[in-house]
C-alpha positions as CSV (number, residue, x, y, z in Angstrom):
1,M,52.2,-55.6,41.9
2,S,53.8,-53.7,38.9
3,P,56.3,-51.0,39.8
4,V,55.1,-47.4,39.6
5,F,57.2,-44.3,38.8
6,E,57.3,-41.8,41.6
7,V,58.2,-38.7,39.5
8,V,58.3,-38.3,35.7
9,L,59.6,-35.1,34.1
10,L,57.9,-34.8,30.8
11,L,59.9,-32.7,28.4
12,G,59.9,-31.7,24.8
13,R,59.5,-28.8,22.3
14,P,56.2,-26.9,22.3
15,A,53.4,-28.9,20.6
16,C,55.5,-32.1,20.5
17,G,52.7,-34.0,22.2
18,K,53.3,-33.6,25.9
19,S,49.8,-32.4,26.6
20,E,48.3,-35.1,24.4
21,F,50.3,-37.7,26.3
22,L,48.8,-36.5,29.6
23,D,45.3,-36.3,28.1
24,Y,45.7,-39.9,26.9
25,M,47.0,-41.2,30.3
26,Q,44.3,-39.5,32.2
27,K,41.7,-41.4,30.2
28,Q,43.2,-44.8,31.0
29,P,41.6,-47.1,33.7
30,P,43.8,-47.2,36.8
31,E,44.8,-50.9,36.4
32,R,45.9,-50.4,32.8
33,L,47.7,-47.3,33.7
34,R,49.7,-49.2,36.2
35,Q,50.3,-52.5,34.3
36,R,50.8,-51.1,30.9
37,Y,52.6,-47.8,31.6
38,G,54.0,-48.0,35.1
39,L,52.0,-45.0,36.2
40,G,49.9,-44.6,39.4
41,R,47.2,-42.1,40.1
42,L,48.4,-39.0,38.3
43,I,49.2,-35.7,39.9
44,I,50.2,-33.3,37.2
45,L,52.2,-30.1,37.4
46,D,52.6,-28.0,34.2
47,D,54.3,-24.6,34.1
48,F,52.3,-23.3,31.2
49,P,49.4,-22.1,33.5
50,L,52.0,-20.4,35.7
51,L,53.5,-18.6,32.7
52,W,50.0,-17.6,31.5
53,E,49.3,-16.2,34.9
54,K,52.3,-13.9,34.5
55,F,51.1,-12.8,31.1
56,E,47.7,-11.9,32.7
57,E,49.4,-10.1,35.6
58,D,51.4,-8.1,33.1
59,D,48.1,-7.1,31.4
60,I,46.9,-5.8,34.8
61,L,50.1,-3.9,35.4
62,E,49.8,-2.3,32.0
63,R,46.1,-1.2,32.6
64,L,47.3,0.3,35.9
65,G,49.9,2.4,34.1
66,L,52.8,0.3,35.2
67,P,55.5,-1.5,33.1
68,R,55.1,-5.1,32.2
69,L,57.5,-7.3,34.1
70,W,57.8,-10.6,32.1
71,S,56.2,-10.3,28.7
72,R,54.8,-8.3,25.8
73,V,51.9,-9.0,23.5
74,A,52.9,-11.0,20.4
75,E,50.1,-12.5,18.2
76,P,48.4,-14.7,18.9
77,S,49.2,-14.4,22.6
78,Y,52.4,-13.3,24.3
79,T,56.2,-13.7,24.3
80,T,58.5,-13.5,27.2
81,T,60.9,-10.6,27.6
82,H,62.8,-11.3,30.8
83,P,65.3,-14.2,30.9
84,L,64.7,-14.8,34.6
85,I,61.2,-16.1,33.8
86,W,62.6,-19.6,33.1
87,P,64.5,-20.1,36.4
88,F,61.5,-18.5,38.1
89,L,59.1,-21.1,36.6
90,T,61.5,-23.9,37.6
91,E,61.5,-22.7,41.2
92,K,57.7,-22.6,41.1
93,L,57.7,-26.2,40.0
94,N,60.1,-27.1,42.7
95,L,57.9,-25.4,45.3
96,A,54.8,-27.2,44.0
97,A,56.5,-30.6,43.7
98,R,57.9,-30.4,47.3
99,K,54.4,-29.9,48.6
100,V,53.1,-32.8,46.6
101,L,55.9,-35.1,47.7
102,A,55.8,-34.1,51.3
103,P,55.8,-37.1,53.8
104,G,52.2,-38.1,54.5
105,A,50.9,-36.3,51.4
106,F,52.3,-38.5,48.7
107,R,51.8,-42.3,48.4
108,P,54.8,-44.0,46.7
109,G,53.7,-47.1,44.7
110,E,50.2,-45.7,44.3
111,E,50.7,-42.2,42.8
112,T,52.9,-40.6,40.1
113,L,53.8,-37.0,39.9
114,L,54.1,-35.8,36.3
115,I,55.9,-32.5,35.8
116,E,55.6,-31.1,32.3
117,F,57.7,-28.2,30.8
118,S,59.5,-27.0,27.7
119,R,62.8,-25.1,27.5
120,G,64.6,-23.6,24.6
121,G,68.0,-22.1,23.9
122,P,71.5,-23.5,23.9
123,S,71.3,-24.6,27.6
124,G,67.6,-24.6,28.4
125,Y,67.2,-28.1,29.7
126,R,70.7,-28.2,31.3
127,D,69.9,-25.0,33.3
128,A,66.4,-26.2,34.3
129,L,67.6,-29.6,35.5
130,A,70.5,-28.1,37.4
131,R,68.0,-25.9,39.3
132,F,65.7,-28.8,40.2
133,D,65.6,-29.8,43.8
134,P,67.9,-32.9,44.2
135,G,65.2,-34.5,46.4
136,I,62.9,-34.5,43.4
137,L,65.5,-35.6,40.9
138,A,66.5,-38.5,43.1
139,R,63.0,-39.9,42.7
140,A,62.6,-38.9,39.0
141,A,62.8,-40.3,35.5
142,I,62.7,-38.2,32.4
143,L,60.6,-38.8,29.3
144,Y,61.5,-36.5,26.4
145,I,59.1,-36.4,23.5
146,E,61.0,-35.8,20.3
147,V,59.8,-34.0,17.2
148,S,61.8,-31.8,14.8
149,H,61.7,-28.0,15.1
150,A,59.7,-27.8,11.8
151,E,57.2,-30.3,13.1
152,S,56.9,-28.5,16.4
153,C,56.1,-25.3,14.5
154,R,53.6,-27.0,12.3
155,R,51.7,-28.5,15.2
156,N,51.9,-25.3,17.2
157,R,50.1,-23.4,14.4
158,A,47.6,-26.2,13.8
159,R,46.5,-26.6,17.4
160,Y,45.7,-22.9,18.1
161,D,42.1,-22.1,19.2
162,E,41.4,-18.5,19.9
163,A,38.6,-19.3,22.3
164,R,40.8,-21.6,24.3
165,K,44.2,-19.9,24.0
166,S,45.0,-20.1,27.7
167,S,44.2,-23.9,27.8
168,I,46.8,-26.7,27.9
169,L,45.7,-28.4,24.7
170,A,44.8,-25.4,22.5
171,H,47.3,-22.6,23.2
172,S,49.9,-21.5,20.7
173,V,53.4,-20.1,21.1
174,P,53.9,-17.0,19.0
175,E,55.9,-17.6,15.8
176,E,58.7,-15.3,16.9
177,A,59.2,-17.3,20.1
178,M,59.2,-20.6,18.1
179,Q,61.9,-19.2,15.8
180,G,63.8,-17.5,18.6
181,I,63.5,-19.2,22.0
182,Y,62.6,-22.7,20.8
183,A,64.7,-22.9,17.6
184,T,67.5,-24.4,19.6
185,D,67.0,-27.4,21.9
186,D,69.9,-28.8,23.9
187,W,68.4,-32.2,24.6
188,P,70.4,-33.9,21.8
189,E,73.6,-32.5,23.2
190,L,72.7,-33.5,26.8
191,T,72.0,-37.1,25.7
192,A,74.8,-37.4,23.1
193,A,76.5,-40.2,25.1
194,G,73.4,-42.4,24.8
195,T,73.8,-44.0,28.2
196,G,70.2,-43.6,29.2
197,Y,71.3,-41.6,32.3
198,L,72.0,-37.9,32.9
199,A,74.5,-36.8,35.5
200,V,72.9,-33.9,37.3
201,G,74.4,-32.6,40.6
202,G,75.9,-35.9,41.4
203,L,72.7,-37.8,40.7
204,R,72.2,-40.4,37.9
205,V,68.8,-39.6,36.4
206,P,67.3,-42.1,33.9
207,Y,65.8,-40.8,30.7
208,A,64.2,-42.1,27.5
209,T,63.6,-40.3,24.3
210,M,60.4,-41.1,22.4
211,N,60.1,-40.2,18.8
212,N,56.6,-38.7,18.2
213,E,56.6,-38.4,14.4
214,P,54.6,-38.7,12.3
215,E,51.7,-37.2,14.2
216,S,49.0,-39.7,15.1
217,T,45.7,-39.7,17.0
218,D,45.3,-43.5,16.5
219,P,45.1,-45.1,20.0
220,V,46.9,-48.2,18.8
221,V,49.8,-46.1,17.4
222,L,50.0,-44.0,20.6
223,D,49.8,-47.0,22.8
224,G,52.8,-48.6,21.1
225,R,54.9,-45.5,21.3
226,Y,54.0,-44.8,24.9
227,H,54.4,-48.3,26.1
228,R,57.8,-48.9,24.4
229,A,59.2,-45.6,25.8
230,L,57.9,-46.1,29.3
231,A,59.0,-49.7,29.5
232,T,62.5,-48.6,28.6
233,L,62.4,-45.8,31.1
234,M,61.1,-48.2,33.8
235,E,64.1,-50.5,33.2
236,R,66.5,-47.7,33.6
237,W,64.6,-46.2,36.6
238,Q,64.7,-49.5,38.5
239,A,68.4,-50.0,37.7
240,R,69.5,-46.5,38.6
């Protein structure tokens, strides 16, 4: 049988195409998912719903006359105000992933845990990966979906849907956050050596960077991009 990734960390700028990647994979027949992309039955963790929950909790605190903890309103949604929100979200992902991967709960070779998140700033991804549970990273491969900052901003504005602003596919990051938090991305610096592996806490974690420009909804184009990136990642994951 074709090998199957155990854990894939799906990274990239906001609106780079991570959610679209997940949507595409969830629509694939199980056998094609395995044979073509090296993915088993998908279990998906995404920290955007966790972040949105904090925004909603801040709204509740405000209505109760208490100060907001994590955010403030910024059209068309919210922006973060507390730097600890990012390590907090990473720890929430750690907690959820440990439960998924617990012995007897997870089936290696049949299931794949996909963990999606974005991080900005001069050390966003470095800090997040350093905080990840080594037991998770030891089983993981990283797929980074690459678009320019300008393209990320364009897609972020284009995808917004007011009626579905808390949803995975239709939410929009406020422009001030796009120009502040996400203007800098440390992935190119992390991968400057071009070895296909990141050294994280003594582990050798395989990665692949997939260019996702120009934007496309053509299944043939997407299949080619996804297959090439995941085939490269699978080679590195098996050789790690």
